[in-house]
C-alpha positions in Angstrom: 78.6 118.8 95.1 78.9 115.1 94.1 79.7 113.5 90.8 80.5 110.1 89.3 84.2 109.3 88.8 86.1 106.5 87.4 89.5 105.8 89.1 92.1 103.6 87.4 95.1 102.5 89.4 98.4 103.4 87.8 101.1 103.6 90.5 103.2 100.7 91.8 102.1 98.4 89.0 104.6 96.2 87.1 104.4 96.0 83.3 102.2 92.9 83.5 99.9 94.1 86.3 96.2 94.8 85.6 95.0 98.3 86.1 92.2 98.0 88.6 89.3 100.5 88.1 86.5 101.6 90.3 83.5 103.9 89.6 82.2 105.9 92.5 80.5 109.1 93.6 83.0 111.6 95.0 82.6 115.0 96.8 84.0 118.2 95.3 85.6 120.5 97.8 86.9 123.9 96.6 88.5 124.3 100.1 90.7 121.3 99.6 93.7 123.2 98.3 96.6 121.3 96.8 99.5 122.0 94.5 98.6 119.1 92.2 95.5 117.1 91.5 94.6 114.9 94.5 91.8 112.7 95.7 91.4 111.7 99.3 89.8 108.3 99.9 88.8 105.8 102.6 90.5 102.4 103.2 87.8 100.3 101.3 88.4 102.3 98.1 92.1 102.1 98.4 91.8 98.4 98.9 89.5 98.0 95.8 92.3 99.8 93.8 95.0 97.5 95.1 96.7 100.1 97.3 95.7 98.7 100.7 96.9 96.9 102.9 100.0 96.6 100.7 101.2 100.1 99.7 103.3 100.7 96.6 107.0 101.6 97.3 106.4 105.3 96.4 103.8 105.7 99.2 104.7 108.2 101.9 103.1 108.8 105.3 102.5 112.6 105.6 101.0 115.1 108.1 98.3 117.4 106.9 96.3 120.2 108.4 92.6 120.9 108.1 89.8 122.8 109.8 89.5 119.7 112.1 93.1 119.7 113.1 96.3 117.7 112.1 96.1 114.2 110.7 98.2 111.7 108.9 97.5 110.0 105.6 99.3 107.9 103.1 100.2 109.8 99.9 100.8 108.0 96.6 102.0 110.3 93.8 100.5 109.7 90.4 98.4 106.8 91.7 95.2 107.1 89.7 93.8 108.2 86.4 90.6 110.1 87.2 87.7 110.7 84.8 84.3 112.3 85.3 81.4 110.3 84.1 78.1 111.9 83.0 75.4 110.3 80.9 76.6 112.1 77.8 80.3 112.7 78.4 83.5 111.3 79.9 86.0 114.0 80.9 89.6 113.0 81.5 91.6 111.1 82.4 93.7 113.3 84.7 96.6 111.8 86.7 96.1 112.4 90.5 97.8 111.7 93.7 95.9 109.5 96.2 95.6 110.3 99.9 94.5 107.3 102.0 92.9 108.4 105.2 91.5 105.7 107.5 89.2 108.3 109.2 87.6 109.5 106.0 84.3 107.8 105.1 84.0 109.3 101.6 86.1 110.4 98.6 87.1 114.0 98.3 88.4 115.8 95.2 90.9 118.7 95.6 90.4 122.1 94.0 93.3 121.4 91.6 91.7 118.1 90.5 88.4 119.9 89.9 90.2 122.4 87.7 92.1 119.7 85.8 88.8 117.9 85.1 87.3 121.2 84.0 84.6 121.2 86.7 83.2 124.6 87.6 81.1 124.8 90.8 78.2 127.2 89.9 76.1 126.8 93.1 77.8 124.4 95.4 75.1 124.6 98.1 72.5 123.5 95.5 74.9 121.0 93.9 74.9 122.8 90.5 78.1 122.5 88.4 79.2 122.5 84.8 82.1 121.7 82.6 84.2 124.8 81.8 83.4 124.5 78.1 79.6 124.0 78.8 78.8 126.8 81.4 75.4 127.4 79.8 74.6 123.7 80.5 74.5 123.2 84.3 74.4 119.8 85.8 73.0 118.6 89.1 74.9 116.9 91.9 74.5 113.1 92.4 72.7 111.9 95.5 74.9 111.0 98.4 76.0 107.3 98.3 75.0 105.1 101.2 77.3 105.6 104.1 78.8 108.8 102.6 
């Protein structure tokens, strides 16, 4: 399931720094378990938000496990404000941790980020979802972006 998001950089910025923002289509993954809201992203998106190649001081290189095996990614706690964008509603923002993974070609939302944004997956294989307070009003997944 894919949906439009707005990410606004918040970590590692001084008081006078601009808060870079990017709008993108991201993939929801209920199997991406995490203790806190997280979004995994490729290097180009991290660069657009000002987090690559110069990482903020709070960034940590961590090991993670997945169905594909072990991998390393940079984690930046509290790095972005995330909002869901639909034609008739903006839900959020929610503060999320960023995971920068050079091997990842697309952005991926954790299950805890989905919950925080009040996204309920109704029929993931068909791309049907709803906001928790609008279950009778299902929405359709966005088409895959080019290259993702």
